[in-house]
N, CA and C of each residue as an Amber inpcrd file, in Angstrom:
protein
   735
   0.8480000  -1.2020000   0.0000000   0.0000000   0.0000000   0.0000000
   0.8810000   1.2480000   0.0000000   0.5270000   2.1980000  -0.8180000
   1.3110000   3.4350000  -0.8720000   1.0750000   4.2810000   0.3680000
   2.1040000   4.9630000   0.7880000   1.9240000   5.9190000   1.8590000
   1.4470000   7.2380000   1.2640000   0.6060000   7.9050000   1.9980000
   0.1160000   9.1930000   1.5210000   1.2230000  10.2300000   1.6280000
   1.1010000  11.2610000   0.8250000   2.0810000  12.3190000   0.9000000
   1.4790000  13.6150000   0.3990000   2.1370000  14.6970000   0.7120000
   1.8010000  15.9640000   0.0870000   3.0400000  16.4740000  -0.6100000
   2.8700000  16.9900000  -1.7980000   3.9860000  17.5940000  -2.5130000
   4.0140000  19.0830000  -2.2350000   5.1260000  19.5680000  -1.7520000
   5.3020000  20.9900000  -1.5250000   6.2830000  21.5290000  -2.5500000
   6.0510000  22.7120000  -3.0040000   6.8940000  23.3230000  -4.0130000
   7.1780000  24.7510000  -3.5870000   8.4410000  25.1470000  -3.5960000
   8.7650000  26.5160000  -3.1960000  10.1210000  26.9510000  -3.6940000
  10.3760000  28.2540000  -3.6080000  11.6680000  28.8320000  -3.9560000
  12.0930000  28.4370000  -5.3690000  11.3060000  28.9030000  -6.3460000
  11.5660000  28.5740000  -7.7490000  12.2130000  29.7680000  -8.4350000
  13.1870000  29.5110000  -9.2920000  13.8090000  30.5780000 -10.0700000
  14.1370000  30.0980000 -11.4660000  14.1340000  31.0140000 -12.4190000
  14.5080000  30.6750000 -13.7890000  15.3560000  31.8040000 -14.3380000
  16.3910000  31.4580000 -15.0640000  17.2680000  32.4940000 -15.6230000
  17.9020000  31.9820000 -16.9090000  18.5230000  32.9040000 -17.6310000
  19.2680000  32.5360000 -18.8310000  20.6070000  33.2480000 -18.8080000
  21.5600000  32.7170000 -19.5490000  22.8520000  33.3680000 -19.7030000
  22.8140000  34.2870000 -20.9100000  23.4300000  35.4400000 -20.7640000
  23.5440000  36.3590000 -21.8880000  24.9560000  36.2520000 -22.4510000
  25.5370000  37.3500000 -22.8740000  26.9030000  37.3280000 -23.3850000
  27.8660000  36.9650000 -22.2610000  29.0220000  36.5270000 -22.6340000
  30.0130000  36.1300000 -21.6370000  30.2930000  37.2820000 -20.6900000
  30.3590000  36.9780000 -19.4050000  30.6470000  37.9330000 -18.3430000
  29.4940000  38.9030000 -18.0780000  28.3330000  38.7090000 -18.7500000
  27.1850000  39.5530000 -18.4570000  26.3910000  38.9370000 -17.3080000
  25.7400000  39.7700000 -16.4970000  24.9190000  39.2160000 -15.4160000
  23.7020000  38.5060000 -15.9940000  23.2250000  37.4670000 -15.3320000
  22.0620000  36.7450000 -15.8510000  20.7760000  37.5420000 -15.6880000
  19.8610000  37.3270000 -16.5980000  18.4980000  37.7970000 -16.4050000
  17.8270000  36.8010000 -15.4730000  17.1430000  37.2780000 -14.4810000
  16.5870000  36.3610000 -13.4930000  15.1770000  36.7720000 -13.1430000
  14.2900000  35.8290000 -13.1360000  12.9240000  36.0380000 -12.7030000
  12.7800000  35.3800000 -11.3470000  12.5830000  36.1610000 -10.3220000
  12.5410000  35.6330000  -8.9580000  11.1340000  35.1110000  -8.6840000
  10.8670000  33.8780000  -9.0830000   9.5310000  33.3350000  -8.9530000
   9.1400000  33.1220000  -7.4930000  10.1350000  32.9640000  -6.6370000
   9.8030000  32.8110000  -5.2220000   9.1610000  34.0720000  -4.6710000
   9.2840000  35.1910000  -5.3950000   8.6580000  36.4410000  -4.9850000
   7.4680000  36.7750000  -5.8940000   7.0500000  35.8310000  -6.7050000
   5.9670000  36.0810000  -7.6410000   4.6340000  36.1440000  -6.9080000
   3.6380000  36.6860000  -7.5860000   2.3090000  36.7920000  -6.9980000
   1.4410000  35.6490000  -7.5100000   0.3310000  35.4490000  -6.8650000
  -0.5960000  34.3870000  -7.2530000  -1.0330000  34.5450000  -8.7060000
  -1.1370000  35.7730000  -9.1870000  -1.6070000  36.0110000 -10.5550000
  -0.6360000  35.4770000 -11.6050000   0.6180000  35.2270000 -11.2390000
   1.5960000  34.7320000 -12.2010000   1.5800000  33.2190000 -12.3480000
   0.7140000  32.5580000 -11.5900000   0.6400000  31.1000000 -11.6370000
  -0.7580000  30.6540000 -12.0230000  -0.8300000  29.5910000 -12.7830000
  -2.0780000  28.8700000 -13.0030000  -2.0020000  27.6040000 -12.1650000
  -2.9070000  27.4700000 -11.2230000  -2.9300000  26.2940000 -10.3640000
  -4.0690000  25.3870000 -10.8160000  -3.7510000  24.1250000 -11.0740000
  -4.7270000  23.1720000 -11.5730000  -4.9330000  22.0440000 -10.5760000
  -6.0990000  21.4370000 -10.6380000  -6.3780000  20.2760000  -9.8050000
  -6.3300000  20.5980000  -8.3270000  -5.5740000  19.8040000  -7.5870000
  -5.5170000  19.9540000  -6.1260000  -4.5020000  20.9920000  -5.6600000
  -3.7710000  21.6310000  -6.5620000  -2.7220000  22.5830000  -6.1680000
  -3.3290000  23.8050000  -5.4730000  -2.7150000  24.1880000  -4.3740000
  -3.1840000  25.3350000  -3.5850000  -1.9860000  26.1620000  -3.1240000
  -2.1910000  27.4610000  -3.0670000  -1.1450000  28.3550000  -2.5970000
  -1.1910000  28.4440000  -1.0740000  -0.0080000  28.4120000  -0.4590000
   0.1370000  28.6120000   0.9820000   0.9160000  29.9060000   1.1630000
   0.2090000  31.0180000   1.3120000   0.8710000  32.3220000   1.3760000
   1.6510000  32.4910000   2.6740000   1.2510000  31.8100000   3.7200000
   1.9490000  31.9490000   4.9990000   3.3670000  31.3920000   4.9160000
   3.5050000  30.2380000   4.2490000   4.8170000  29.5980000   4.1370000
   5.4860000  29.8360000   2.7930000   4.7990000  30.5720000   1.8960000
   5.3570000  30.9140000   0.5840000   5.7010000  29.6760000  -0.2310000
   4.7820000  28.7180000  -0.2440000   4.9480000  27.5010000  -1.0350000
   3.6250000  27.1780000  -1.7180000   3.6790000  26.2190000  -2.6160000
   2.4850000  25.6830000  -3.2510000   2.3250000  24.2290000  -2.8270000
   1.1470000  23.8640000  -2.3330000   0.8310000  22.4720000  -2.0210000
   0.2890000  21.8500000  -3.3010000   1.0270000  20.9100000  -3.8710000
   0.5740000  20.2700000  -5.0990000  -0.5180000  19.2420000  -4.8330000
  -0.4180000  18.5060000  -3.7340000  -1.4820000  17.5940000  -3.3210000
  -1.6240000  17.6690000  -1.8140000  -2.7610000  17.1970000  -1.3460000
  -2.9480000  16.9750000   0.0770000  -2.6120000  15.5160000   0.3780000
  -2.6370000  15.1700000   1.6440000  -2.3030000  13.8020000   2.0480000
  -3.5330000  12.9110000   1.9770000  -4.1120000  12.8530000   0.7670000
  -5.2610000  11.9910000   0.5180000  -5.0670000  11.3170000  -0.8320000
  -5.8230000  10.2540000  -1.0900000  -5.6750000   9.4900000  -2.3190000
  -6.2580000  10.2300000  -3.5200000  -5.8030000   9.8040000  -4.7160000
  -6.3760000  10.2070000  -5.9950000  -6.3770000  11.7210000  -6.2020000
  -5.2040000  12.3080000  -6.1080000  -5.0620000  13.7390000  -6.3570000
  -3.9270000  13.9930000  -7.3470000  -4.1110000  15.0140000  -8.1540000
  -3.0180000  15.5320000  -8.9660000  -3.1610000  17.0390000  -9.0090000
  -2.0420000  17.7220000  -8.8530000  -2.0450000  19.1750000  -8.8630000
  -0.8780000  19.6890000  -9.6780000  -1.0600000  20.8250000 -10.3060000
  -0.0170000  21.4010000 -11.1480000   0.0670000  22.9000000 -10.9290000
   1.2920000  23.4140000 -10.9880000   1.5540000  24.8500000 -10.9620000
   2.2260000  25.2070000 -12.2820000   1.5750000  26.0370000 -13.0830000
   2.0640000  26.3910000 -14.4140000   2.3370000  27.8860000 -14.4430000
   3.5540000  28.2340000 -14.8080000   3.9190000  29.6530000 -14.8590000
   3.3390000  30.2770000 -16.1220000   2.7330000  31.4540000 -15.9700000
   1.9990000  32.0670000 -17.0750000   2.9090000  32.5870000 -18.1830000
   4.1230000  33.0040000 -17.8450000   4.9960000  33.6230000 -18.8370000
   5.4310000  32.6220000 -19.8980000   5.7050000  33.1380000 -21.0900000
   6.2090000  32.3510000 -22.2100000   7.6710000  32.7240000 -22.4280000
   8.5300000  31.7280000 -22.6780000   9.9630000  31.9520000 -22.8290000
  10.4290000  31.5210000 -24.2200000  11.4560000  32.2070000 -24.7050000
  12.0630000  31.8230000 -25.9830000  13.5770000  31.7070000 -25.8800000
  14.1000000  31.5760000 -24.6630000  15.5400000  31.4960000 -24.4550000
  16.0670000  30.1720000 -24.9940000  17.2330000  30.1930000 -25.5970000
  17.8380000  28.9760000 -26.1210000  18.5170000  28.1570000 -25.0290000
  18.9380000  28.8120000 -23.9730000  19.4800000  28.1130000 -22.8110000
  18.7320000  28.6060000 -21.5860000  18.1950000  27.6880000 -20.8260000
  17.4040000  28.0690000 -19.6670000  17.8340000  27.2360000 -18.4630000
  17.8960000  27.8890000 -17.3170000  18.2100000  27.2450000 -16.0420000
  16.9860000  27.3790000 -15.1350000  16.5060000  26.2750000 -14.6200000
  15.3930000  26.2840000 -13.6750000  15.8810000  25.6810000 -12.3690000
  15.5580000  26.3220000 -11.2770000  15.9400000  25.8130000  -9.9610000
  14.7300000  25.8710000  -9.0510000  14.4650000  24.7630000  -8.3520000
  13.3530000  24.7590000  -7.4140000  13.6510000  23.8080000  -6.2700000
  12.8440000  23.9030000  -5.2420000  12.9280000  22.9910000  -4.1110000
  11.5880000  22.2960000  -3.9470000  11.6290000  21.0360000  -3.5350000
  10.3900000  20.3130000  -3.2950000  10.5360000  19.4830000  -2.0300000
   9.3920000  19.0560000  -1.5380000   9.3550000  18.1330000  -0.4050000
   8.2100000  17.1580000  -0.6380000   8.5000000  15.8610000  -0.5010000
   7.4700000  14.8250000  -0.5230000   7.5810000  14.0720000   0.7850000
   6.7770000  14.4080000   1.7660000   6.9640000  13.7880000   3.0670000
   6.2590000  12.4360000   3.1530000   6.5480000  11.7150000   4.2040000
   6.1050000  10.3310000   4.4330000   6.5980000   9.3980000   3.3430000
   7.7010000   9.7710000   2.7140000   8.3700000   8.9220000   1.7390000
   7.5520000   8.6710000   0.4770000   6.6380000   9.5800000   0.2150000
   6.1020000   9.6990000  -1.1320000   5.0240000   8.7170000  -1.5270000
   4.4880000   9.0200000  -2.6990000   3.5600000   8.1100000  -3.3530000
   4.0060000   8.0160000  -4.7930000   3.3860000   8.7270000  -5.6920000
   3.8130000   8.6170000  -7.0820000   5.0140000   9.5110000  -7.3790000
   4.9090000  10.8130000  -7.2380000   6.0680000  11.6480000  -7.4840000
   5.7370000  13.0340000  -7.9810000   6.7560000  13.6770000  -8.5440000
   6.6770000  15.0420000  -9.0540000   7.2790000  15.0520000 -10.4520000
   6.7420000  15.9180000 -11.3250000   7.2540000  16.0210000 -12.6880000
   7.4170000  17.4830000 -13.0810000   8.6040000  17.8300000 -13.5700000
   8.8420000  19.1210000 -14.2120000   8.6480000  18.9220000 -15.7110000
   7.9300000  19.8370000 -16.3680000   7.7140000  19.6700000 -17.8050000
   7.8300000  21.0040000 -18.5410000   8.1680000  20.9020000 -19.8270000
   8.1340000  22.0250000 -20.7520000   7.2130000  21.6370000 -21.9030000
   6.4570000  22.6180000 -22.4250000   5.5210000  22.3550000 -23.5060000
   5.6230000  23.4480000 -24.5600000   5.2650000  23.0970000 -25.7830000
   5.2930000  24.0260000 -26.9190000   4.1770000  25.0500000 -26.7400000
   4.5390000  26.2890000 -26.4330000   3.5420000  27.3160000 -26.1180000
   2.7550000  27.7720000 -27.3330000   3.2550000  27.5120000 -28.5390000
   2.4990000  27.8620000 -29.7470000   1.3080000  26.9350000 -29.9620000
   1.3940000  25.7100000 -29.4100000   0.3580000  24.7150000 -29.6910000
  -0.3760000  24.2160000 -28.4530000   0.2890000  24.2090000 -27.3220000
  -0.3460000  23.7250000 -26.0920000  -1.3370000  24.7620000 -25.5780000
  -2.4720000  24.2980000 -25.0350000  -3.4920000  25.2260000 -24.5480000
  -3.1600000  25.8400000 -23.1990000  -2.0880000  25.3810000 -22.5650000
  -1.6490000  25.9900000 -21.3110000  -2.3320000  25.4670000 -20.0670000
  -3.2550000  24.5410000 -20.2220000  -3.9840000  24.0330000 -19.0680000
  -4.1510000  22.5160000 -19.0440000  -4.1760000  21.8760000 -20.1970000
  -4.4600000  20.4470000 -20.2600000  -3.1920000  19.6420000 -20.0490000
  -3.1570000  18.8690000 -18.9700000  -1.9990000  18.0370000 -18.6760000
  -2.3770000  16.5730000 -18.8720000  -1.4010000  15.6780000 -18.7140000
  -1.6260000  14.2670000 -18.9510000  -2.2700000  13.5620000 -17.7760000
  -2.0930000  12.2520000 -17.7320000  -2.7670000  11.4280000 -16.7360000
  -2.0890000  11.5080000 -15.3660000  -2.8800000  11.2310000 -14.3290000
  -2.3610000  11.2420000 -12.9670000  -1.6500000   9.9420000 -12.6220000
  -1.4550000   9.7390000 -11.3400000  -0.8000000   8.5240000 -10.8820000
   0.6050000   8.3990000 -11.4200000   0.9790000   7.1900000 -11.8100000
   2.3410000   6.9230000 -12.2520000   2.7170000   7.5680000 -13.5630000
   1.7450000   8.1170000 -14.3190000   2.0520000   8.8330000 -15.5620000
   2.6260000  10.2200000 -15.2850000   2.5090000  10.6930000 -14.0470000
   3.0690000  11.9790000 -13.6060000   2.6190000  13.1480000 -14.4800000
   1.3900000  13.0770000 -14.9820000   0.7690000  14.1700000 -15.7540000
   1.4270000  14.4200000 -17.1060000   2.3210000  13.5440000 -17.5450000
   3.0230000  13.7850000 -18.8080000   2.7510000  12.6860000 -19.8320000
   2.9920000  11.4460000 -19.4820000   2.8020000  10.3630000 -20.4500000
   1.3900000   9.7860000 -20.3230000   1.0760000   8.8470000 -21.2040000
  -0.2340000   8.2070000 -21.1770000  -0.2670000   7.1240000 -20.1030000
  -1.4570000   6.6160000 -19.8460000  -1.6080000   5.5720000 -18.8350000
  -2.6350000   4.5490000 -19.3110000  -2.3250000   3.2770000 -19.0590000
  -3.2780000   2.2090000 -19.3270000  -3.7740000   1.5660000 -18.0400000
  -3.4920000   2.2060000 -16.9350000  -4.0100000   1.7260000 -15.6580000
  -5.5390000   1.8040000 -15.6790000  -6.1890000   0.7460000 -15.2390000
  -7.6530000   0.7050000 -15.3170000  -8.3070000   1.8130000 -14.5110000
  -7.6150000   2.3300000 -13.4910000  -8.1750000   3.4200000 -12.6940000
  -7.7600000   4.7920000 -13.1950000  -6.9330000   4.8180000 -14.2400000
  -6.3630000   6.1000000 -14.6640000  -5.9640000   5.9930000 -16.1400000
  -6.9440000   5.6890000 -16.9870000  -6.6690000   5.3760000 -18.3880000
  -6.8090000   6.6270000 -19.2460000  -5.8450000   6.8710000 -20.1460000
  -5.9980000   8.0020000 -21.0500000  -4.6910000   8.4250000 -21.6770000
  -4.7570000   9.4190000 -22.5720000  -3.5750000   9.8620000 -23.3090000
  -2.6650000  10.7420000 -22.4690000  -1.4760000  11.0020000 -23.0230000
  -0.5180000  11.8770000 -22.3650000  -0.7890000  13.3480000 -22.6460000
   0.1800000  14.1580000 -22.3540000   0.0450000  15.6170000 -22.4600000
   0.2220000  16.0660000 -23.9150000  -0.7350000  16.8380000 -24.4110000
  -0.6180000  17.3760000 -25.7600000   0.5680000  18.3260000 -25.8640000
   1.3980000  18.0990000 -26.8620000   2.5050000  18.9930000 -27.2020000
   3.4960000  19.1800000 -26.0660000   3.6080000  18.1780000 -25.2100000
   4.6810000  18.1980000 -24.2250000   6.0170000  18.0200000 -24.9340000
   6.9940000  18.8350000 -24.5870000   8.3000000  18.7400000 -25.2280000
   9.2930000  17.9640000 -24.3740000   9.1860000  18.1150000 -23.0620000
  10.1870000  17.5310000 -22.1690000   9.5550000  17.3040000 -20.8090000
   9.8020000  16.1240000 -20.2400000   9.3350000  15.8340000 -18.9000000
  10.4480000  15.2190000 -18.0650000  10.6260000  15.7080000 -16.8450000
  11.6010000  15.1430000 -15.9080000  10.8130000  14.6500000 -14.7000000
  10.7360000  13.3400000 -14.5310000   9.9270000  12.7640000 -13.4810000
  10.7570000  12.2880000 -12.3040000  10.3700000  12.7150000 -11.1130000
  10.9740000  12.2560000  -9.8600000  10.0060000  11.2160000  -9.3010000
  10.2180000   9.9720000  -9.7150000   9.2500000   8.9010000  -9.5520000
   9.5800000   8.0760000  -8.3170000   8.8080000   8.2690000  -7.2540000
   9.0580000   7.5630000  -6.0020000   8.5100000   6.1340000  -6.0620000
   7.3030000   5.9940000  -6.5560000   6.6290000   4.6960000  -6.4900000
   7.0370000   3.7480000  -7.6100000   7.4300000   4.2770000  -8.7580000
   7.8100000   3.4270000  -9.8740000   6.6460000   3.1380000 -10.7960000
   6.0830000   4.1900000 -11.3980000   4.9140000   4.0470000 -12.2590000
   5.2650000   4.0470000 -13.7290000   4.2580000   4.3980000 -14.5410000
   4.4260000   4.3490000 -15.9940000   5.4980000   5.3020000 -16.4970000
   5.6060000   6.4610000 -15.8840000   6.5380000   7.4670000 -16.3920000
   7.9540000   6.9230000 -16.5060000   8.3970000   6.2280000 -15.4870000
   9.7760000   5.7320000 -15.4410000   9.9120000   4.3010000 -15.9400000
   8.8240000   3.7210000 -16.4270000   8.8890000   2.3280000 -16.8480000
   8.9760000   1.3650000 -15.6810000   8.4450000   1.7680000 -14.5260000
   8.4160000   0.8850000 -13.3700000   9.6180000   0.9770000 -12.4580000
  10.4370000   2.0140000 -12.5920000  11.6410000   2.1560000 -11.7590000
  11.3630000   3.0690000 -10.5690000  11.1820000   2.4670000  -9.4020000
  10.9350000   3.2440000  -8.1910000  12.1810000   4.0290000  -7.7960000
  11.9610000   5.1770000  -7.1390000  13.0530000   6.0250000  -6.6550000
  14.0460000   6.3470000  -7.7690000  13.5180000   6.8550000  -8.8600000
  14.3500000   7.1710000 -10.0150000  14.0000000   8.5570000 -10.5530000
  14.9420000   9.1170000 -11.2990000  14.6970000  10.3280000 -12.0840000
  14.7620000   9.9220000 -13.5460000  13.6910000  10.1750000 -14.2750000
  13.5750000   9.7670000 -15.6730000  13.2890000  10.9820000 -16.5430000
  13.9320000  11.0350000 -17.6980000  13.6940000  12.1000000 -18.6750000
  12.9040000  11.5140000 -19.8300000  11.7980000  12.1410000 -20.1580000
  11.0080000  11.7660000 -21.3330000  11.0360000  12.9010000 -22.3500000
  11.0440000  12.5300000 -23.6160000  11.1560000  13.4970000 -24.6880000
   9.8300000  13.9380000 -25.2600000   9.8540000  14.5360000 -26.4700000
   8.6710000  15.1690000 -27.0500000   7.7110000  14.1780000 -27.6800000
   6.4930000  14.6550000 -27.9080000   5.4690000  13.8560000 -28.5620000
   4.1330000  14.5460000 -28.5050000   3.1460000  13.9850000 -29.1800000
   1.7730000  14.4540000 -29.1410000   0.9690000  13.3760000 -28.4340000
   0.0050000  13.7770000 -27.6590000  -0.6440000  12.8430000 -26.7440000
  -1.1840000  11.5960000 -27.4230000  -1.6990000  11.7240000 -28.6240000
  -2.4100000  10.5990000 -29.2190000  -1.5440000   9.7650000 -30.1540000
  -0.2370000  10.0380000 -30.2370000   0.5930000   9.2210000 -31.1100000
   1.4910000   8.2940000 -30.2890000   2.2620000   7.4600000 -30.9860000
   3.0230000   6.4240000 -30.2850000   4.0840000   6.9890000 -29.3610000
   4.5230000   8.2260000 -29.5470000   5.5950000   8.7650000 -28.7110000
   5.1430000   9.0170000 -27.2790000   3.8480000   9.0590000 -27.0460000
   3.3930000   9.2150000 -25.6710000   2.7210000   7.9550000 -25.1440000
   2.7940000   6.8710000 -25.8940000   2.3430000   5.6020000 -25.3630000
   3.5010000   4.9350000 -24.6210000   3.1590000   3.8720000 -23.9320000
   4.1530000   3.2320000 -23.0700000   4.8340000   2.0470000 -23.7340000
   4.3400000   1.6280000 -24.9160000   4.8880000   0.4410000 -25.5720000
   6.4010000   0.5590000 -25.7370000   7.1200000  -0.4200000 -25.2160000
   8.5640000  -0.5160000 -25.4050000   9.3230000   0.7260000 -24.9230000
   8.7140000   1.4930000 -24.0140000   9.4150000   2.6340000 -23.4340000
   9.6440000   3.7840000 -24.3800000   8.7740000   3.9810000 -25.3530000
   8.9520000   5.0820000 -26.3000000   9.1090000   6.4150000 -25.5710000
   9.9910000   7.2180000 -26.0470000  10.3530000   8.5760000 -25.6010000
  10.9290000   8.6460000 -24.1890000  11.3080000   7.5190000 -23.5830000
  12.1410000   7.5540000 -22.3820000  13.5850000   7.7360000 -22.8340000
  14.1720000   8.8540000 -22.4420000  15.5150000   9.1830000 -22.9020000
  16.5980000   8.7400000 -21.9270000  16.2760000   8.7460000 -20.6280000
  17.3090000   8.4170000 -19.6440000  16.6230000   8.1370000 -18.3050000
  17.1900000   7.2080000 -17.5330000  16.7100000   6.9310000 -16.1800000
  17.8920000   6.7500000 -15.2460000  17.8590000   7.4680000 -14.1250000
  18.8570000   7.2980000 -13.0580000  18.1300000   6.6630000 -11.8810000
  18.5680000   5.4710000 -11.4800000  17.8600000   4.6850000 -10.4800000
  18.4860000   4.8050000  -9.0930000  17.7550000   4.2540000  -8.1250000
  18.2230000   4.0890000  -6.7420000  18.5900000   5.4190000  -6.0940000
  17.6470000   6.3450000  -6.1390000  17.8150000   7.6430000  -5.4940000
  16.8100000   7.7660000  -4.3520000  17.1540000   8.5420000  -3.3590000
  16.1930000   8.8520000  -2.3140000  15.4960000  10.1510000  -2.6920000
  14.2050000  10.0580000  -2.9840000  13.4650000  11.2170000  -3.4570000
  12.4800000  11.7600000  -2.4320000  11.9160000  10.8890000  -1.6010000
  10.9660000  11.3270000  -0.5910000  11.6610000  11.6460000   0.7200000
  10.8540000  11.9930000   1.7140000  11.4100000  12.3340000   3.0200000
  10.9020000  13.6790000   3.4970000  11.2820000  14.0270000   4.6960000
  10.7650000  15.2480000   5.3040000  11.6220000  16.4790000   5.0350000
  12.7420000  16.3090000   4.3200000  13.6150000  17.4520000   4.0710000
  13.3680000  18.0140000   2.6650000  13.7160000  19.2840000   2.4850000
  13.6390000  19.9070000   1.1730000  14.7580000  19.3730000   0.2910000
  14.4400000  19.0940000  -0.9610000  15.4400000  18.6890000  -1.9430000
  15.5140000  19.7660000  -3.0280000  16.7310000  20.1630000  -3.3650000
  16.9370000  21.2090000  -4.3630000  17.2230000  20.5800000  -5.7260000
  16.6190000  21.1490000  -6.7540000  16.7770000  20.6440000  -8.1150000
  17.2560000  21.7890000  -9.0090000  18.2430000  21.4840000  -9.8570000
  18.6790000  22.4160000 -10.8980000  18.5780000  21.7090000 -12.2420000
  17.9500000  22.3640000 -13.1940000  17.7750000  21.8050000 -14.5280000
  18.2930000  22.8000000 -15.5540000  19.1460000  22.3230000 -16.4540000
  19.6360000  23.1470000 -17.5500000  19.1730000  22.5140000 -18.8680000
  18.5310000  23.3260000 -19.7030000  18.0830000  22.8620000 -21.0110000
  18.7120000  23.7480000 -22.0750000  19.4000000  23.1350000 -23.0190000
  19.9940000  23.8430000 -24.1550000  19.2090000  23.4790000 -25.4140000
  18.6080000  24.4680000 -26.0580000  17.7270000  24.2200000 -27.1940000
  18.3590000  24.6970000 -28.4980000  19.6240000  24.3800000 -28.7090000
  20.3090000  24.7280000 -29.9420000  20.0710000  23.6710000 -31.0130000
  21.0670000  23.4800000 -31.9010000  20.9370000  22.4960000 -32.9680000
  20.9110000  21.0680000 -32.4260000  21.5500000  20.8550000 -31.2800000
  21.5720000  19.5300000 -30.6520000  21.0860000  19.6900000 -29.2120000
  19.7760000  19.7230000 -28.9980000  19.2260000  20.0020000 -27.6710000
  19.6530000  18.9640000 -26.6270000  19.9450000  19.4420000 -25.4250000
  20.3170000  18.5560000 -24.3200000  19.6820000  19.0520000 -23.0300000
  19.6470000  18.1470000 -22.0510000  19.1860000  18.5010000 -20.7160000
  20.1250000  17.8980000 -19.6880000  20.4150000  18.6660000 -18.6380000
  21.1840000  18.1850000 -17.4920000  20.3730000  18.4530000 -16.2270000
  20.4510000  17.5280000 -15.2780000  19.6990000  17.6450000 -14.0270000
  20.6480000  17.4180000 -12.8620000  20.5490000  18.2870000 -11.8600000
  21.3230000  18.1740000 -10.6260000  20.3390000  18.1680000  -9.4630000
  20.6360000  17.4050000  -8.4180000  19.8190000  17.4610000  -7.2100000
  20.7100000  17.2610000  -5.9890000  20.2420000  17.7830000  -4.8620000
  21.0350000  17.6900000  -3.6490000  20.8840000  16.3160000  -3.0110000
  21.9700000  15.8700000  -2.4110000  21.9780000  14.6310000  -1.6440000
  21.4610000  14.9150000  -0.2360000  21.4320000  13.8820000   0.5920000
  21.0280000  14.0750000   1.9900000  21.9980000  14.9900000   2.7230000
  23.2160000  15.1190000   2.1990000  24.2060000  16.0290000   2.8030000
  24.1100000  17.4280000   2.2170000  23.0620000  17.6970000   1.4030000
  22.8190000  19.0060000   0.8010000  23.9360000  19.4050000  -0.1620000
  24.4740000  18.4190000  -0.8830000  25.5010000  18.6580000  -1.8960000
  24.9100000  18.2970000  -3.2580000  25.0740000  19.1790000  -4.2430000
  24.5100000  18.9140000  -5.5600000  25.2450000  17.7680000  -6.2530000
  24.4600000  16.8820000  -6.8690000  24.9900000  15.7550000  -7.6230000
  24.4060000  15.7850000  -9.0290000  25.2530000  15.6040000 -10.0280000
  24.8120000  15.5870000 -11.4200000  24.2300000  14.2080000 -11.7250000
  22.9170000  14.1130000 -11.9100000  22.2860000  12.8180000 -12.1180000
  21.8630000  12.6050000 -13.5750000  21.7730000  13.6720000 -14.3490000
  21.5450000  13.5690000 -15.7990000  22.5370000  14.5140000 -16.4600000
  23.4290000  13.9970000 -17.2780000  24.5110000  14.8050000 -17.8390000
  24.3510000  14.9440000 -19.3550000  23.8540000  16.0900000 -19.7850000
  23.7380000  16.4210000 -21.2120000  23.0590000  15.3090000 -21.9990000
  21.9170000  14.8990000 -21.5090000  21.1120000  13.9000000 -22.2180000
  20.5370000  14.5370000 -23.4830000  20.7080000  13.8800000 -24.6090000
  20.2520000  14.4330000 -25.8820000  18.7320000  14.3210000 -26.0180000
  18.1270000  15.4120000 -26.4950000  16.6970000  15.4460000 -26.7810000
  16.5350000  15.2620000 -28.2930000  15.7910000  14.2670000 -28.7450000
  15.7320000  13.9960000 -30.1810000  15.1220000  15.1450000 -30.9730000
  15.6630000  15.3470000 -32.1660000  15.1400000  16.3540000 -33.0870000
  14.4120000  15.6120000 -34.2010000  13.1440000  15.9340000 -34.4020000
  12.3210000  15.2300000 -35.3650000  11.3710000  16.2490000 -35.9760000
  11.1750000  16.1910000 -37.2870000  10.3080000  17.1670000 -37.9410000
   8.8730000  17.0890000 -37.4340000   8.4800000  15.9330000 -36.9030000
   7.1360000  15.8130000 -36.3280000   7.0360000  16.5200000 -34.9930000
   8.1560000  16.6270000 -34.3020000   8.1820000  17.2330000 -32.9690000
   9.3120000  18.2550000 -32.9190000   9.1770000  19.3820000 -33.6080000
  10.2790000  20.3420000 -33.6740000  10.5580000  20.9840000 -32.3200000
  11.7860000  21.4580000 -32.1640000  12.1250000  22.2060000 -30.9540000
  11.2520000  23.4550000 -30.8900000  10.5620000  23.6940000 -29.7800000
   9.6420000  24.8330000 -29.7180000  10.3680000  26.1720000 -29.8920000
   9.7120000  27.1040000 -30.5750000  10.2130000  28.4760000 -30.6420000
   9.9400000  29.2000000 -29.3370000   8.8180000  28.9010000 -28.7290000
   8.4580000  29.4600000 -27.4250000   7.8840000  28.3220000 -26.5810000
   8.0470000  28.4170000 -25.2920000   7.6150000  27.3270000 -24.4310000
   7.1680000  27.8390000 -23.0790000   6.4240000  27.0020000 -22.3810000
   6.0110000  27.2630000 -21.0090000   6.4860000  26.0880000 -20.1640000
   6.5120000  26.2790000 -18.8520000   6.9000000  25.1820000 -17.9750000
   5.9600000  25.1050000 -16.7860000   5.9490000  23.9360000 -16.1810000
   5.1520000  23.7220000 -14.9900000   5.6790000  22.5460000 -14.2010000
   5.1010000  22.3410000 -13.0130000   5.4970000  21.2470000 -12.1350000
   4.2280000  20.6200000 -11.5710000   4.1560000  19.2860000 -11.6330000
   2.9900000  18.5460000 -11.1500000   3.3740000  17.6580000  -9.9860000
   2.4100000  17.4020000  -9.1310000   2.5760000  16.4480000  -8.0310000
   1.4210000  15.4670000  -8.0470000   1.6980000  14.1760000  -7.7600000
   0.6990000  13.1270000  -7.9070000   0.6390000  12.2200000  -6.6950000
  -0.5850000  11.8210000  -6.3310000  -0.7820000  10.7070000  -5.4150000
  -2.0140000   9.9650000  -5.8760000  -1.8670000   8.6580000  -6.1140000
  -2.9730000   7.8590000  -6.6580000  -3.0630000   6.5490000  -5.8990000
  -4.1710000   5.8590000  -6.0930000  -4.3130000   4.5370000  -5.4600000
  -4.0740000   3.4670000  -6.5090000
């Protein structure tokens, strides 16, 4: 039986590099107002603690926080902190979507699909996220997103919800999985994600260990370039939290 959990999200920042030796442009999202976020599902703002509760400690919930701004930076750095207490249930997913085509609100299936990929679970059946470009899943329970790998960080690539790239057959669009990580617990975990959207797009992911030291867990993983799924000219990002039965 899964343990219940609540996903907390706080202290988020995004920036890009400009010319060499220039200061970064930085959007201090930790100081953002409620109007700058779209909260979906069970996600709720906690103004007292300056965090977002993605789920409550009850079954069958999914919540998402989607930043309203649209970005066109070729290199982007995202940093956030999360907490999944009681050692988690399904997990958390960071995603980027093509802002020219995505409606900005419709996400994928809950539970082990982590709101990005499709699901064939009888209690949670349906397609993945339309025009999702990139998903990074922090999968505690080991659901569909990671191909059944508990306590792993998995990177999924681009696709359209109703085509084979977002189905689960043979692990389509799983680009990389790092296994045997401690993702849940009562402490805050810091995440840094770098995405380079040049001619050869890549993603790198860093997260803090229990000793609060950053570890590189995804190193320049290549994102496939395909005429069916072009690199977005503009994109949006969000973070989802899931707990399912």
